[in-house]
KOLGU-4560 file (N, C-alpha, C; in nm, 3 decimals, padded with zeros to 5 digits):
<recs>
<n_xx: 00.082 n_yy: -00.115 n_zz: -00.006 ca_xx: -00.001 ca_yy: 00.002 ca_zz: -00.003 c_xx: 00.074 c_yy: 00.128 c_zz: -00.002 mol: A seq: 1 type: MET>
<n_xx: 00.191 n_yy: 00.116 n_zz: 00.081 ca_xx: 00.283 ca_yy: 00.239 ca_zz: 00.093 c_xx: 00.350 c_yy: 00.261 c_zz: -00.036 mol: A seq: 2 type: LEU>
<n_xx: 00.396 n_yy: 00.156 n_zz: -00.095 ca_xx: 00.479 ca_yy: 00.169 ca_zz: -00.231 c_xx: 00.375 c_yy: 00.215 c_zz: -00.345 mol: A seq: 3 type: GLU>
<n_xx: 00.263 n_yy: 00.170 n_zz: -00.341 ca_xx: 00.158 ca_yy: 00.237 ca_zz: -00.433 c_xx: 00.130 c_yy: 00.376 c_zz: -00.408 mol: A seq: 4 type: LEU>
<n_xx: 00.120 n_yy: 00.409 n_zz: -00.284 ca_xx: 00.108 ca_yy: 00.558 ca_zz: -00.252 c_xx: 00.215 c_yy: 00.649 c_zz: -00.296 mol: A seq: 5 type: GLN>
<n_xx: 00.333 n_yy: 00.587 n_zz: -00.277 ca_xx: 00.466 ca_yy: 00.658 ca_zz: -00.334 c_xx: 00.462 c_yy: 00.678 c_zz: -00.480 mol: A seq: 6 type: TRP>
<n_xx: 00.427 n_yy: 00.582 n_zz: -00.560 ca_xx: 00.432 ca_yy: 00.595 ca_zz: -00.701 c_xx: 00.327 c_yy: 00.684 c_zz: -00.749 mol: A seq: 7 type: TRP>
<n_xx: 00.204 n_yy: 00.681 n_zz: -00.686 ca_xx: 00.103 ca_yy: 00.773 ca_zz: -00.746 c_xx: 00.074 c_yy: 00.904 c_zz: -00.665 mol: A seq: 8 type: THR>
<n_xx: 00.127 n_yy: 00.919 n_zz: -00.554 ca_xx: 00.102 ca_yy: 01.046 ca_zz: -00.477 c_xx: -00.018 c_yy: 01.057 c_zz: -00.435 mol: A seq: 9 type: GLY>
<n_xx: -00.111 n_yy: 00.943 n_zz: -00.428 ca_xx: -00.248 ca_yy: 00.948 ca_zz: -00.397 c_xx: -00.258 c_yy: 00.975 c_zz: -00.235 mol: A seq: 10 type: CYS>
<n_xx: -00.371 n_yy: 01.004 n_zz: -00.194 ca_xx: -00.416 ca_yy: 01.015 ca_zz: -00.062 c_xx: -00.420 c_yy: 00.876 c_zz: 00.007 mol: A seq: 11 type: ARG>
<n_xx: -00.401 n_yy: 00.887 n_zz: 00.147 ca_xx: -00.400 ca_yy: 00.746 ca_zz: 00.209 c_xx: -00.560 c_yy: 00.698 c_zz: 00.194 mol: A seq: 12 type: SER>
<n_xx: -00.650 n_yy: 00.778 n_zz: 00.202 ca_xx: -00.787 ca_yy: 00.719 ca_zz: 00.166 c_xx: -00.804 c_yy: 00.653 c_zz: 00.037 mol: A seq: 13 type: GLN>
<n_xx: -00.734 n_yy: 00.710 n_zz: -00.063 ca_xx: -00.747 ca_yy: 00.638 ca_zz: -00.207 c_xx: -00.687 c_yy: 00.518 c_zz: -00.205 mol: A seq: 14 type: ASP>
<n_xx: -00.574 n_yy: 00.492 n_zz: -00.137 ca_xx: -00.509 ca_yy: 00.352 ca_zz: -00.139 c_xx: -00.563 c_yy: 00.257 c_zz: -00.052 mol: A seq: 15 type: VAL>
<n_xx: -00.634 n_yy: 00.304 n_zz: 00.054 ca_xx: -00.708 ca_yy: 00.225 ca_zz: 00.145 c_xx: -00.836 c_yy: 00.169 c_zz: 00.093 mol: A seq: 16 type: ARG>
<n_xx: -00.884 n_yy: 00.238 n_zz: -00.019 ca_xx: -01.017 ca_yy: 00.210 ca_zz: -00.074 c_xx: -01.008 c_yy: 00.143 c_zz: -00.205 mol: A seq: 17 type: LEU>
<n_xx: -00.896 n_yy: 00.095 n_zz: -00.251 ca_xx: -00.877 ca_yy: 00.031 ca_zz: -00.388 c_xx: -00.954 c_yy: -00.092 c_zz: -00.397 mol: A seq: 18 type: VAL>
<n_xx: -01.057 n_yy: -00.094 n_zz: -00.500 ca_xx: -01.136 ca_yy: -00.211 ca_zz: -00.523 c_xx: -01.088 c_yy: -00.261 c_zz: -00.680 mol: A seq: 19 type: ARG>
<n_xx: -01.090 n_yy: -00.382 n_zz: -00.714 ca_xx: -01.062 ca_yy: -00.407 ca_zz: -00.853 c_xx: -01.157 c_yy: -00.351 c_zz: -00.946 mol: A seq: 20 type: PRO>
<n_xx: -01.288 n_yy: -00.335 n_zz: -00.913 ca_xx: -01.391 ca_yy: -00.278 ca_zz: -00.999 c_xx: -01.378 c_yy: -00.113 c_zz: -01.015 mol: A seq: 21 type: CYS>
<n_xx: -01.279 n_yy: -00.059 n_zz: -00.957 ca_xx: -01.257 ca_yy: 00.071 ca_zz: -00.962 c_xx: -01.132 c_yy: 00.102 c_zz: -01.062 mol: A seq: 22 type: ASP>
<n_xx: -01.066 n_yy: 00.006 n_zz: -01.100 ca_xx: -00.953 ca_yy: 00.016 ca_zz: -01.187 c_xx: -00.983 c_yy: -00.019 c_zz: -01.331 mol: A seq: 23 type: ILE>
<n_xx: -00.950 n_yy: 00.076 n_zz: -01.423 ca_xx: -00.978 ca_yy: 00.043 ca_zz: -01.571 c_xx: -00.857 c_yy: -00.005 c_zz: -01.623 mol: A seq: 24 type: ASP>
<n_xx: -00.839 n_yy: -00.136 n_zz: -01.667 ca_xx: -00.718 ca_yy: -00.195 ca_zz: -01.702 c_xx: -00.716 c_yy: -00.207 c_zz: -01.850 mol: A seq: 25 type: ARG>
<n_xx: -00.798 n_yy: -00.131 n_zz: -01.928 ca_xx: -00.809 ca_yy: -00.153 ca_zz: -02.080 c_xx: -00.692 c_yy: -00.091 c_zz: -02.149 mol: A seq: 26 type: SER>
<n_xx: -00.619 n_yy: 00.009 n_zz: -02.106 ca_xx: -00.508 ca_yy: 00.070 ca_zz: -02.171 c_xx: -00.371 c_yy: 00.051 c_zz: -02.121 mol: A seq: 27 type: GLY>
<n_xx: -00.272 n_yy: 00.096 n_zz: -02.171 ca_xx: -00.145 ca_yy: 00.071 ca_zz: -02.128 c_xx: -00.120 c_yy: 00.127 c_zz: -01.979 mol: A seq: 28 type: PRO>
<n_xx: -00.187 n_yy: 00.248 n_zz: -01.953 ca_xx: -00.194 ca_yy: 00.310 ca_zz: -01.819 c_xx: -00.326 c_yy: 00.294 c_zz: -01.776 mol: A seq: 29 type: VAL>
<n_xx: -00.331 n_yy: 00.215 n_zz: -01.650 ca_xx: -00.449 ca_yy: 00.191 ca_zz: -01.590 c_xx: -00.506 c_yy: 00.316 c_zz: -01.521 mol: A seq: 30 type: TRP>
<n_xx: -00.636 n_yy: 00.312 n_zz: -01.502 ca_xx: -00.706 ca_yy: 00.442 ca_zz: -01.459 c_xx: -00.777 c_yy: 00.390 c_zz: -01.328 mol: A seq: 31 type: LEU>
<n_xx: -00.747 n_yy: 00.450 n_zz: -01.211 ca_xx: -00.810 ca_yy: 00.418 ca_zz: -01.086 c_xx: -00.899 c_yy: 00.534 c_zz: -01.049 mol: A seq: 32 type: TYR>
<n_xx: -01.035 n_yy: 00.496 n_zz: -01.041 ca_xx: -01.137 ca_yy: 00.603 ca_zz: -00.996 c_xx: -01.190 c_yy: 00.563 c_zz: -00.872 mol: A seq: 33 type: ARG>
<n_xx: -01.144 n_yy: 00.627 n_zz: -00.754 ca_xx: -01.184 ca_yy: 00.582 ca_zz: -00.626 c_xx: -01.341 c_yy: 00.618 c_zz: -00.613 mol: A seq: 34 type: PRO>
<n_xx: -01.410 n_yy: 00.511 n_zz: -00.549 ca_xx: -01.552 ca_yy: 00.524 ca_zz: -00.536 c_xx: -01.598 c_yy: 00.621 c_zz: -00.435 mol: A seq: 35 type: HIS>
<n_xx: -01.501 n_yy: 00.665 n_zz: -00.343 ca_xx: -01.530 ca_yy: 00.776 ca_zz: -00.251 c_xx: -01.411 c_yy: 00.886 c_zz: -00.269 mol: A seq: 36 type: ARG>
<n_xx: -01.454 n_yy: 01.002 n_zz: -00.242 ca_xx: -01.347 ca_yy: 01.115 ca_zz: -00.249 c_xx: -01.378 c_yy: 01.210 c_zz: -00.133 mol: A seq: 37 type: ASP>
<n_xx: -01.273 n_yy: 01.264 n_zz: -00.078 ca_xx: -01.299 ca_yy: 01.371 ca_zz: 00.035 c_xx: -01.387 c_yy: 01.476 c_zz: -00.024 mol: A seq: 38 type: LYS>
<n_xx: -01.406 n_yy: 01.510 n_zz: -00.147 ca_xx: -01.461 ca_yy: 01.611 ca_zz: -00.199 c_xx: -01.600 c_yy: 01.583 c_zz: -00.257 mol: A seq: 39 type: ASN>
<n_xx: -01.650 n_yy: 01.463 n_zz: -00.213 ca_xx: -01.782 ca_yy: 01.432 ca_zz: -00.277 c_xx: -01.893 c_yy: 01.519 c_zz: -00.218 mol: A seq: 40 type: ASP>
<n_xx: -01.882 n_yy: 01.578 n_zz: -00.104 ca_xx: -01.987 ca_yy: 01.671 ca_zz: -00.054 c_xx: -02.008 c_yy: 01.788 c_zz: -00.139 mol: A seq: 41 type: TRP>
<n_xx: -01.900 n_yy: 01.826 n_zz: -00.225 ca_xx: -01.921 ca_yy: 01.931 ca_zz: -00.320 c_xx: -02.022 c_yy: 01.931 c_zz: -00.432 mol: A seq: 42 type: ARG>
<n_xx: -02.097 n_yy: 02.013 n_zz: -00.467 ca_xx: -02.202 ca_yy: 02.012 ca_zz: -00.563 c_xx: -02.169 c_yy: 02.114 c_zz: -00.651 mol: A seq: 43 type: ASP>
<n_xx: -02.050 n_yy: 02.125 n_zz: -00.723 ca_xx: -02.027 ca_yy: 02.238 ca_zz: -00.808 c_xx: -01.982 c_yy: 02.169 c_zz: -00.940 mol: A seq: 44 type: ASP>
<n_xx: -01.976 n_yy: 02.242 n_zz: -01.039 ca_xx: -01.933 ca_yy: 02.186 ca_zz: -01.171 c_xx: -01.783 c_yy: 02.177 c_zz: -01.179 mol: A seq: 45 type: ALA>
<n_xx: -01.704 n_yy: 02.244 n_zz: -01.094 ca_xx: -01.568 ca_yy: 02.236 ca_zz: -01.093 c_xx: -01.511 c_yy: 02.117 c_zz: -01.038 mol: A seq: 46 type: GLU>
<n_xx: -01.593 n_yy: 02.037 n_zz: -00.960 ca_xx: -01.548 ca_yy: 01.922 ca_zz: -00.896 c_xx: -01.563 c_yy: 01.800 c_zz: -00.982 mol: A seq: 47 type: HIS>
<n_xx: -01.453 n_yy: 01.760 n_zz: -01.041 ca_xx: -01.448 ca_yy: 01.651 ca_zz: -01.131 c_xx: -01.406 c_yy: 01.523 c_zz: -01.037 mol: A seq: 48 type: ALA>
<n_xx: -01.469 n_yy: 01.404 n_zz: -01.088 ca_xx: -01.425 ca_yy: 01.273 ca_zz: -01.016 c_xx: -01.269 c_yy: 01.266 c_zz: -01.023 mol: A seq: 49 type: PRO>
<n_xx: -01.207 n_yy: 01.209 n_zz: -00.929 ca_xx: -01.066 ca_yy: 01.181 ca_zz: -00.916 c_xx: -01.035 c_yy: 01.067 c_zz: -01.004 mol: A seq: 50 type: ARG>
<n_xx: -00.942 n_yy: 01.091 n_zz: -01.081 ca_xx: -00.874 ca_yy: 00.973 ca_zz: -01.170 c_xx: -00.727 c_yy: 00.960 c_zz: -01.137 mol: A seq: 51 type: VAL>
<n_xx: -00.682 n_yy: 00.856 n_zz: -01.090 ca_xx: -00.539 ca_yy: 00.828 ca_zz: -01.058 c_xx: -00.477 c_yy: 00.741 c_zz: -01.164 mol: A seq: 52 type: ILE>
<n_xx: -00.377 n_yy: 00.796 n_zz: -01.232 ca_xx: -00.309 ca_yy: 00.709 ca_zz: -01.344 c_xx: -00.224 c_yy: 00.600 c_zz: -01.276 mol: A seq: 53 type: PRO>
<n_xx: -00.226 n_yy: 00.477 n_zz: -01.324 ca_xx: -00.141 ca_yy: 00.369 ca_zz: -01.258 c_xx: -00.038 c_yy: 00.320 c_zz: -01.375 mol: A seq: 54 type: LEU>
<n_xx: 00.079 n_yy: 00.357 n_zz: -01.359 ca_xx: 00.180 ca_yy: 00.326 ca_zz: -01.466 c_xx: 00.232 c_yy: 00.190 c_zz: -01.443 mol: A seq: 55 type: GLY>
<n_xx: 00.354 n_yy: 00.154 n_zz: -01.500 ca_xx: 00.405 ca_yy: 00.032 ca_zz: -01.497 c_xx: 00.454 c_yy: -00.018 c_zz: -01.352 mol: A seq: 56 type: PRO>
<n_xx: 00.504 n_yy: 00.060 n_zz: -01.278 ca_xx: 00.537 ca_yy: 00.033 ca_zz: -01.139 c_xx: 00.419 c_yy: 00.002 c_zz: -01.053 mol: A seq: 57 type: GLU>
<n_xx: 00.306 n_yy: 00.080 n_zz: -01.076 ca_xx: 00.192 ca_yy: 00.059 ca_zz: -00.996 c_xx: 00.121 c_yy: -00.068 c_zz: -01.043 mol: A seq: 58 type: CYS>
<n_xx: 00.123 n_yy: -00.104 n_zz: -01.166 ca_xx: 00.078 ca_yy: -00.231 ca_zz: -01.225 c_xx: 00.137 c_yy: -00.344 c_zz: -01.180 mol: A seq: 59 type: GLN>
<n_xx: 00.275 n_yy: -00.339 n_zz: -01.151 ca_xx: 00.352 ca_yy: -00.439 ca_zz: -01.101 c_xx: 00.312 c_yy: -00.476 c_zz: -00.961 mol: A seq: 60 type: ARG>
<n_xx: 00.294 n_yy: -00.362 n_zz: -00.888 ca_xx: 00.253 ca_yy: -00.385 ca_zz: -00.733 c_xx: 00.104 c_yy: -00.449 c_zz: -00.729 mol: A seq: 61 type: ILE>
<n_xx: 00.015 n_yy: -00.398 n_zz: -00.812 ca_xx: -00.122 ca_yy: -00.424 ca_zz: -00.800 c_xx: -00.153 c_yy: -00.570 c_zz: -00.865 mol: A seq: 62 type: LEU>
<n_xx: -00.072 n_yy: -00.619 n_zz: -00.967 ca_xx: -00.118 ca_yy: -00.743 ca_zz: -01.036 c_xx: -00.122 c_yy: -00.867 c_zz: -00.957 mol: A seq: 63 type: THR>
<n_xx: -00.040 n_yy: -00.899 n_zz: -00.874 ca_xx: -00.059 ca_yy: -01.009 ca_zz: -00.772 c_xx: -00.180 c_yy: -00.993 c_zz: -00.681 mol: A seq: 64 type: PRO>
<n_xx: -00.216 n_yy: -00.875 n_zz: -00.632 ca_xx: -00.335 ca_yy: -00.864 ca_zz: -00.561 c_xx: -00.461 c_yy: -00.875 c_zz: -00.648 mol: A seq: 65 type: TRP>
<n_xx: -00.459 n_yy: -00.816 n_zz: -00.759 ca_xx: -00.568 ca_yy: -00.834 ca_zz: -00.857 c_xx: -00.601 c_yy: -00.971 c_zz: -00.890 mol: A seq: 66 type: LEU>
<n_xx: -00.485 n_yy: -01.045 n_zz: -00.924 ca_xx: -00.503 ca_yy: -01.192 ca_zz: -00.968 c_xx: -00.552 c_yy: -01.272 c_zz: -00.853 mol: A seq: 67 type: ASP>
<n_xx: -00.529 n_yy: -01.231 n_zz: -00.733 ca_xx: -00.576 ca_yy: -01.323 ca_zz: -00.619 c_xx: -00.716 c_yy: -01.285 c_zz: -00.573 mol: A seq: 68 type: ALA>
<n_xx: -00.746 n_yy: -01.172 n_zz: -00.613 ca_xx: -00.886 ca_yy: -01.129 ca_zz: -00.559 c_xx: -01.005 c_yy: -01.179 c_zz: -00.655 mol: A seq: 69 type: GLU>
<n_xx: -01.106 n_yy: -01.239 n_zz: -00.593 ca_xx: -01.212 ca_yy: -01.297 ca_zz: -00.662 c_xx: -01.333 c_yy: -01.210 c_zz: -00.674 mol: A seq: 70 type: GLN>
<n_xx: -01.356 n_yy: -01.123 n_zz: -00.567 ca_xx: -01.466 ca_yy: -01.034 ca_zz: -00.564 c_xx: -01.429 c_yy: -00.895 c_zz: -00.617 mol: A seq: 71 type: ASN>
<n_xx: -01.489 n_yy: -00.852 n_zz: -00.726 ca_xx: -01.441 ca_yy: -00.737 ca_zz: -00.783 c_xx: -01.492 c_yy: -00.596 c_zz: -00.710 mol: A seq: 72 type: PRO>
<n_xx: -01.568 n_yy: -00.624 n_zz: -00.607 ca_xx: -01.610 ca_yy: -00.509 ca_zz: -00.519 c_xx: -01.553 c_yy: -00.508 c_zz: -00.376 mol: A seq: 73 type: THR>
<n_xx: -01.477 n_yy: -00.614 n_zz: -00.350 ca_xx: -01.410 ca_yy: -00.618 ca_zz: -00.230 c_xx: -01.284 c_yy: -00.514 c_zz: -00.222 mol: A seq: 74 type: ALA>
<n_xx: -01.241 n_yy: -00.469 n_zz: -00.108 ca_xx: -01.128 ca_yy: -00.390 ca_zz: -00.094 c_xx: -01.012 c_yy: -00.485 c_zz: -00.119 mol: A seq: 75 type: TYR>
<n_xx: -00.921 n_yy: -00.431 n_zz: -00.190 ca_xx: -00.793 ca_yy: -00.502 ca_zz: -00.219 c_xx: -00.705 c_yy: -00.516 c_zz: -00.104 mol: A seq: 76 type: LEU>
<n_xx: -00.686 n_yy: -00.421 n_zz: -00.021 ca_xx: -00.600 ca_yy: -00.433 ca_zz: 00.097 c_xx: -00.699 c_yy: -00.434 c_zz: 00.231 mol: A seq: 77 type: PHE>
<n_xx: -00.688 n_yy: -00.548 n_zz: 00.291 ca_xx: -00.771 ca_yy: -00.558 ca_zz: 00.408 c_xx: -00.667 c_yy: -00.593 c_zz: 00.524 mol: A seq: 78 type: ARG>
<n_xx: -00.703 n_yy: -00.539 n_zz: 00.652 ca_xx: -00.610 ca_yy: -00.570 ca_zz: 00.756 c_xx: -00.610 c_yy: -00.724 c_zz: 00.802 mol: A seq: 79 type: PRO>
<n_xx: -00.707 n_yy: -00.799 n_zz: 00.777 ca_xx: -00.701 ca_yy: -00.941 ca_zz: 00.816 c_xx: -00.759 c_yy: -01.015 c_zz: 00.679 mol: A seq: 80 type: ARG>
<n_xx: -00.703 n_yy: -01.132 n_zz: 00.658 ca_xx: -00.743 ca_yy: -01.211 ca_zz: 00.535 c_xx: -00.899 c_yy: -01.258 c_zz: 00.563 mol: A seq: 81 type: ALA>
<n_xx: -00.984 n_yy: -01.249 n_zz: 00.480 ca_xx: -01.116 ca_yy: -01.288 ca_zz: 00.472 c_xx: -01.209 c_yy: -01.192 c_zz: 00.528 mol: A seq: 82 type: GLY>
<n_xx: -01.153 n_yy: -01.085 n_zz: 00.581 ca_xx: -01.236 ca_yy: -00.971 ca_zz: 00.628 c_xx: -01.285 c_yy: -00.884 c_zz: 00.513 mol: A seq: 83 type: LYS>
<n_xx: -01.406 n_yy: -00.819 n_zz: 00.518 ca_xx: -01.466 ca_yy: -00.747 ca_zz: 00.407 c_xx: -01.427 c_yy: -00.593 c_zz: 00.413 mol: A seq: 84 type: ALA>
<n_xx: -01.398 n_yy: -00.558 n_zz: 00.533 ca_xx: -01.368 ca_yy: -00.410 ca_zz: 00.536 c_xx: -01.220 c_yy: -00.374 c_zz: 00.507 mol: A seq: 85 type: HIS>
<n_xx: -01.204 n_yy: -00.247 n_zz: 00.489 ca_xx: -01.078 ca_yy: -00.183 ca_zz: 00.453 c_xx: -00.997 c_yy: -00.148 c_zz: 00.582 mol: A seq: 86 type: CYS>
<n_xx: -00.874 n_yy: -00.111 n_zz: 00.562 ca_xx: -00.811 ca_yy: -00.041 ca_zz: 00.679 c_xx: -00.871 c_yy: 00.088 c_zz: 00.709 mol: A seq: 87 type: TYR>
<n_xx: -00.876 n_yy: 00.134 n_zz: 00.829 ca_xx: -00.911 ca_yy: 00.249 ca_zz: 00.882 c_xx: -00.806 c_yy: 00.357 c_zz: 00.867 mol: A seq: 88 type: THR>
<n_xx: -00.826 n_yy: 00.472 n_zz: 00.866 ca_xx: -00.725 ca_yy: 00.575 ca_zz: 00.843 c_xx: -00.611 c_yy: 00.564 c_zz: 00.950 mol: A seq: 89 type: ASP>
<n_xx: -00.662 n_yy: 00.535 n_zz: 01.072 ca_xx: -00.556 ca_yy: 00.533 ca_zz: 01.182 c_xx: -00.493 c_yy: 00.386 c_zz: 01.172 mol: A seq: 90 type: THR>
<n_xx: -00.580 n_yy: 00.288 n_zz: 01.140 ca_xx: -00.510 ca_yy: 00.142 ca_zz: 01.123 c_xx: -00.408 c_yy: 00.142 c_zz: 01.036 mol: A seq: 91 type: GLY>
<n_xx: -00.425 n_yy: 00.208 n_zz: 00.923 ca_xx: -00.332 ca_yy: 00.207 ca_zz: 00.818 c_xx: -00.193 c_yy: 00.292 c_zz: 00.859 mol: A seq: 92 type: TYR>
<n_xx: -00.216 n_yy: 00.397 n_zz: 00.923 ca_xx: -00.085 ca_yy: 00.481 ca_zz: 00.976 c_xx: -00.036 c_yy: 00.409 c_zz: 01.077 mol: A seq: 93 type: ALA>
<n_xx: -00.103 n_yy: 00.339 n_zz: 01.166 ca_xx: -00.040 ca_yy: 00.262 ca_zz: 01.281 c_xx: 00.035 c_yy: 00.153 c_zz: 01.215 mol: A seq: 94 type: GLN>
<n_xx: -00.014 n_yy: 00.068 n_zz: 01.124 ca_xx: 00.057 ca_yy: -00.040 ca_zz: 01.065 c_xx: 00.184 c_yy: 00.010 c_zz: 00.999 mol: A seq: 95 type: THR>
<n_xx: 00.172 n_yy: 00.117 n_zz: 00.933 ca_xx: 00.310 ca_yy: 00.167 ca_zz: 00.859 c_xx: 00.395 c_yy: 00.191 c_zz: 00.966 mol: A seq: 96 type: VAL>
<n_xx: 00.355 n_yy: 00.280 n_zz: 01.059 ca_xx: 00.453 ca_yy: 00.334 ca_zz: 01.170 c_xx: 00.523 c_yy: 00.203 c_zz: 01.245 mol: A seq: 97 type: ARG>
<n_xx: 00.446 n_yy: 00.106 n_zz: 01.282 ca_xx: 00.501 ca_yy: 00.003 ca_zz: 01.355 c_xx: 00.599 c_yy: -00.076 c_zz: 01.260 mol: A seq: 98 type: ARG>
<n_xx: 00.560 n_yy: -00.102 n_zz: 01.133 ca_xx: 00.644 ca_yy: -00.172 ca_zz: 01.035 c_xx: 00.775 c_yy: -00.104 c_zz: 01.023 mol: A seq: 99 type: GLY>
<n_xx: 00.766 n_yy: 00.031 n_zz: 00.996 ca_xx: 00.893 ca_yy: 00.116 ca_zz: 00.985 c_xx: 00.968 c_yy: 00.118 c_zz: 01.104 mol: A seq: 100 type: ALA>
<n_xx: 00.934 n_yy: 00.120 n_zz: 01.228 ca_xx: 01.008 ca_yy: 00.114 ca_zz: 01.346 c_xx: 01.054 c_yy: -00.028 c_zz: 01.345 mol: A seq: 101 type: LEU>
<n_xx: 00.996 n_yy: -00.131 n_zz: 01.321 ca_xx: 01.053 ca_yy: -00.267 ca_zz: 01.339 c_xx: 01.172 c_yy: -00.280 c_zz: 01.242 mol: A seq: 102 type: ALA>
<n_xx: 01.146 n_yy: -00.214 n_zz: 01.118 ca_xx: 01.246 ca_yy: -00.228 ca_zz: 01.020 c_xx: 01.377 c_yy: -00.132 c_zz: 01.042 mol: A seq: 103 type: ALA>
<n_xx: 01.380 n_yy: -00.050 n_zz: 01.142 ca_xx: 01.472 ca_yy: 00.043 ca_zz: 01.176 c_xx: 01.473 c_yy: 00.163 c_zz: 01.103 mol: A seq: 104 type: GLY>
<n_xx: 01.358 n_yy: 00.185 n_zz: 01.044 ca_xx: 01.353 ca_yy: 00.320 ca_zz: 00.951 c_xx: 01.294 c_yy: 00.458 c_zz: 01.028 mol: A seq: 105 type: LEU>
<n_xx: 01.274 n_yy: 00.436 n_zz: 01.144 ca_xx: 01.227 ca_yy: 00.551 ca_zz: 01.227 c_xx: 01.082 c_yy: 00.564 c_zz: 01.209 mol: A seq: 106 type: GLY>
<n_xx: 01.021 n_yy: 00.686 n_zz: 01.256 ca_xx: 00.877 ca_yy: 00.707 ca_zz: 01.259 c_xx: 00.845 c_yy: 00.758 c_zz: 01.129 mol: A seq: 107 type: ASP>
<n_xx: 00.778 n_yy: 00.659 n_zz: 01.038 ca_xx: 00.728 ca_yy: 00.687 ca_zz: 00.911 c_xx: 00.574 c_yy: 00.710 c_zz: 00.900 mol: A seq: 108 type: VAL>
<n_xx: 00.526 n_yy: 00.800 n_zz: 00.830 ca_xx: 00.376 ca_yy: 00.816 ca_zz: 00.815 c_xx: 00.345 c_yy: 00.803 c_zz: 00.680 mol: A seq: 109 type: HIS>
<n_xx: 00.227 n_yy: 00.738 n_zz: 00.632 ca_xx: 00.184 ca_yy: 00.722 ca_zz: 00.505 c_xx: 00.175 c_yy: 00.872 c_zz: 00.424 mol: A seq: 110 type: PRO>
<n_xx: 00.133 n_yy: 00.968 n_zz: 00.492 ca_xx: 00.120 ca_yy: 01.096 ca_zz: 00.433 c_xx: 00.250 c_yy: 01.156 c_zz: 00.373 mol: A seq: 111 type: TYR>
<n_xx: 00.369 n_yy: 01.114 n_zz: 00.422 ca_xx: 00.511 ca_yy: 01.136 ca_zz: 00.366 c_xx: 00.523 c_yy: 01.091 c_zz: 00.224 mol: A seq: 112 type: CYS>
<n_xx: 00.461 n_yy: 00.976 n_zz: 00.203 ca_xx: 00.468 ca_yy: 00.917 ca_zz: 00.065 c_xx: 00.386 c_yy: 01.007 c_zz: -00.042 mol: A seq: 113 type: CYS>
<n_xx: 00.274 n_yy: 01.063 n_zz: 00.006 ca_xx: 00.209 ca_yy: 01.151 ca_zz: -00.095 c_xx: 00.284 c_yy: 01.253 c_zz: -00.129 mol: A seq: 114 type: ARG>
<n_xx: 00.351 n_yy: 01.329 n_zz: -00.032 ca_xx: 00.430 ca_yy: 01.449 ca_zz: -00.096 c_xx: 00.568 c_yy: 01.413 c_zz: -00.144 mol: A seq: 115 type: HIS>
<n_xx: 00.622 n_yy: 01.283 n_zz: -00.110 ca_xx: 00.747 ca_yy: 01.241 ca_zz: -00.158 c_xx: 00.742 c_yy: 01.219 c_zz: -00.309 mol: A seq: 116 type: GLY>
<n_xx: 00.629 n_yy: 01.170 n_zz: -00.356 ca_xx: 00.600 ca_yy: 01.142 ca_zz: -00.502 c_xx: 00.603 c_yy: 01.272 c_zz: -00.589 mol: A seq: 117 type: ALA>
<n_xx: 00.593 n_yy: 01.383 n_zz: -00.527 ca_xx: 00.596 ca_yy: 01.512 ca_zz: -00.602 c_xx: 00.728 c_yy: 01.575 c_zz: -00.644 mol: A seq: 118 type: LYS>
<n_xx: 00.829 n_yy: 01.511 n_zz: -00.559 ca_xx: 00.961 ca_yy: 01.554 ca_zz: -00.573 c_xx: 01.023 c_yy: 01.509 c_zz: -00.703 mol: A seq: 119 type: GLN>
</recs>
């Protein structure tokens, strides 16, 4: 999840909510259209639905997950195998933080990857 967030620069919410049915794999660059967006409450003409392009690195990351998933409407990344729900915002951040500390990387937050992709 963190690597996908790094390559796309997407929000943590977007990577937590990935479902196979939200990814258009018909072209050389896949297009991910999150089914929920933090700006969904807006009702103006300027608010266009989010589209996140997924290039070769993202496709490499996602392919094993997509091949293994049988239900196209199920969340791709779940905290426990067999569970239907996705990671919560705090659950995802806590998992990343714990993993980074265990690997000796210090205190890492998923939000850092969003802004790291812009550099």
